[in-house]
C-alpha positions in Angstrom: 26.9 -3.4 22.0 26.1 -5.6 19.0 28.6 -6.7 16.4 25.9 -6.9 13.8 26.8 -4.8 10.8 24.3 -3.1 8.6 25.4 -3.4 5.0 25.3 -0.3 2.8 23.2 -0.5 -0.3 25.0 -1.5 -3.4 25.2 0.7 -6.5 22.7 -1.5 -8.2 20.2 -1.2 -5.3 20.7 2.6 -5.3 20.1 2.7 -9.0 17.0 0.5 -8.8 15.7 2.7 -6.0 16.3 5.8 -8.1 14.5 4.3 -11.0 11.5 3.4 -8.9 11.3 6.9 -7.4 11.5 8.6 -10.8 9.0 6.2 -12.3 6.6 6.8 -9.3 6.8 10.6 -9.9 6.3 10.2 -13.7 3.4 7.8 -13.3 1.7 10.2 -10.9 2.3 13.3 -13.1 1.6 11.7 -16.6 -0.2 8.4 -16.0 1.0 4.9 -16.7 0.4 4.9 -20.4 1.9 8.3 -21.1 5.1 7.4 -19.3 7.5 5.4 -21.4 10.6 3.5 -20.5 12.8 6.0 -22.4 11.4 8.9 -20.2 12.0 7.0 -17.0 15.6 6.2 -18.2 16.3 9.8 -19.1 14.8 11.3 -15.9 16.7 8.8 -13.7 20.0 9.2 -15.6 20.2 5.5 -16.4 20.8 4.0 -19.9 17.7 2.4 -21.4 19.5 -0.9 -21.7 20.5 -0.9 -18.1 16.9 0.0 -17.0 15.7 -3.0 -19.0 18.2 -5.2 -17.2 16.9 -3.9 -13.9 13.3 -3.9 -14.8 12.3 -5.8 -18.0 9.0 -3.9 -18.3 7.0 -1.1 -16.9 4.9 -3.7 -15.1 8.1 -4.9 -13.3 8.6 -1.3 -12.1 5.0 -1.1 -10.9 5.5 -4.4 -9.1 8.6 -3.1 -7.4 6.9 0.2 -6.4 3.8 -1.6 -5.1 5.9 -4.1 -3.1 7.8 -1.3 -1.4 4.6 0.6 -0.7 3.0 -2.4 0.8 5.9 -3.0 3.2 5.8 0.6 4.3 2.0 0.8 4.6 1.4 -2.6 6.1 3.6 -1.9 9.1 3.5 -5.7 9.8 5.8 -5.5 12.8 3.5 -3.0 14.6 0.4 -5.1 13.9 2.1 -8.4 14.9 3.4 -6.9 18.2 0.0 -5.5 19.1 -1.7 -8.9 18.3 0.9 -10.9 20.2 0.4 -8.8 23.4 -3.4 -8.5 22.8 -2.9 -4.7 22.9 -6.3 -3.4 21.9 -5.2 0.2 21.7 -2.2 -0.8 19.6 -4.4 -2.7 17.2 -6.8 0.3 16.9 -3.9 2.6 16.4 -2.7 0.4 13.5 -6.1 0.3 11.9 -6.8 4.0 12.3 -3.3 4.8 11.0 -3.8 2.8 7.8 -6.5 4.6 5.9 -6.0 8.1 7.4 -2.6 8.7 5.8 -3.1 11.5 3.3 -0.5 11.3 0.6 -1.8 12.9 -2.6 0.9 11.3 -4.8 0.3 7.8 -3.4 -3.4 8.3 -3.8 -3.1 9.3 -7.4 -0.7 6.4 -8.1 -3.1 4.0 -6.4 -5.9 5.1 -8.7 -3.6 5.0 -11.7 -2.7 1.4 -10.9 -6.3 0.5 -10.2 -7.3 1.9 -13.7 -4.5 0.0 -15.3 -5.5 -3.2 -13.5 -8.8 -3.1 -15.4 -6.9 -3.4 -18.7 -3.7 -5.3 -17.9 -3.8 -8.8 -16.5 -0.3 -8.6 -15.0 -1.1 -5.4 -13.1 -4.4 -6.9 -12.1 -2.6 -9.9 -10.6 -0.3 -7.5 -8.6 -3.2 -5.4 -7.5 -5.2 -8.5 -6.3 -2.2 -9.9 -4.5 -1.8 -6.6 -2.6 -5.5 -6.4 -1.8 -5.5 -10.0 -0.5 -2.5 -9.3 1.8 -4.1 -6.1 3.1 -7.4 -7.9 3.6 -5.7 -10.6 5.6 -4.0 -8.2 7.9 -7.1 -6.1 8.5 -9.1 -9.3 9.2 -6.4 -10.4 11.7 -6.7 -6.9 13.3 -10.4 -7.3 13.7 -10.0 -10.9 15.0 -7.5 -9.5 17.6 -10.0 -6.7 18.6 -12.6 -9.4 19.2 -10.2 -11.5 21.3 -9.8 -14.3 18.7 -6.6 -15.9 17.4 -8.3 -17.1 14.2 -10.2 -15.2 11.5 -13.9 -15.9 11.0 -16.6 -14.5 8.7 -17.5 -11.7 11.0 -13.9 -10.5 11.0 -13.8 -10.7 7.2 -17.0 -8.7 6.9 -15.6 -6.0 9.1 -12.3 -6.0 7.1 -14.3 -5.7 3.9 -16.3 -2.7 5.2 -13.0 -1.2 6.4 -11.5 -1.5 3.0 -14.5 -0.1 1.3 -14.3 3.0 3.5 -10.6 3.3 2.9 -10.9 3.0 -0.9 -13.8 5.4 -1.0 -11.8 7.8 1.0 -8.9 7.6 -1.5 -11.3 8.2 -4.4 -13.1 11.2 -2.7 -9.8 12.8 -1.7 -8.2 12.4 -5.1 -11.1 12.9 -7.5 -13.2 15.4 -5.6 -10.5 17.1 -3.4 -12.8 16.5 -0.4 -11.7 16.4 3.3 -13.2 13.0 4.1 -11.3 12.3 7.2 -14.1 13.3 9.7 -16.6 11.0 7.9 -14.0 8.2 7.4 -13.0 8.4 11.1 -16.7 8.2 12.2 -17.3 5.1 10.0 -14.1 3.4 11.2 -15.0 4.1 14.8 -18.3 2.4 14.2 -16.6 -0.7 12.8 -14.2 -0.7 15.8 -17.1 -0.5 18.2 -18.6 -3.5 16.5 -15.4 -5.4 17.2 -15.9 -6.0 20.9 -14.8 -9.3 22.6 
């Protein structure tokens, strides 16, 4: 039995988590521009001054939300384990699991952040950083499927196609309320078939 203790979250960490969850919900319901700091403070039960100490701007809240989402969605440990053991089925499961998650609120938030990125340089920088990290991981996955330990142009092209399918799926699901999973699954299976050693 391990003596390692898991520390409980502090009040400040719990407060910041609450603020992020409330802000996420309000951004999804009302949009980024229609959601003010005062509304986030009121809904989260935090004084405006305290909220500004935790998050100096709405962009800082978005950055924190995006960082948390990236950790959850990237599932870095699963990908790293599959790559280190050259577990082709594990790599495929990681790839297929990424774009096929259907979470309406996250899809709407993603599109809201993407729209804001077109107008706001700070949000654009956050968005591009997230895209770059996702692209790198997906490229690594395709390299692993092809039996390589390093990424080349072919892996990057497959990753780019994969991301186009994923982003298109989010748009079609959210904007058109379409069930795109069968088509998305078919296209991803084609990409995976291209990634033979």
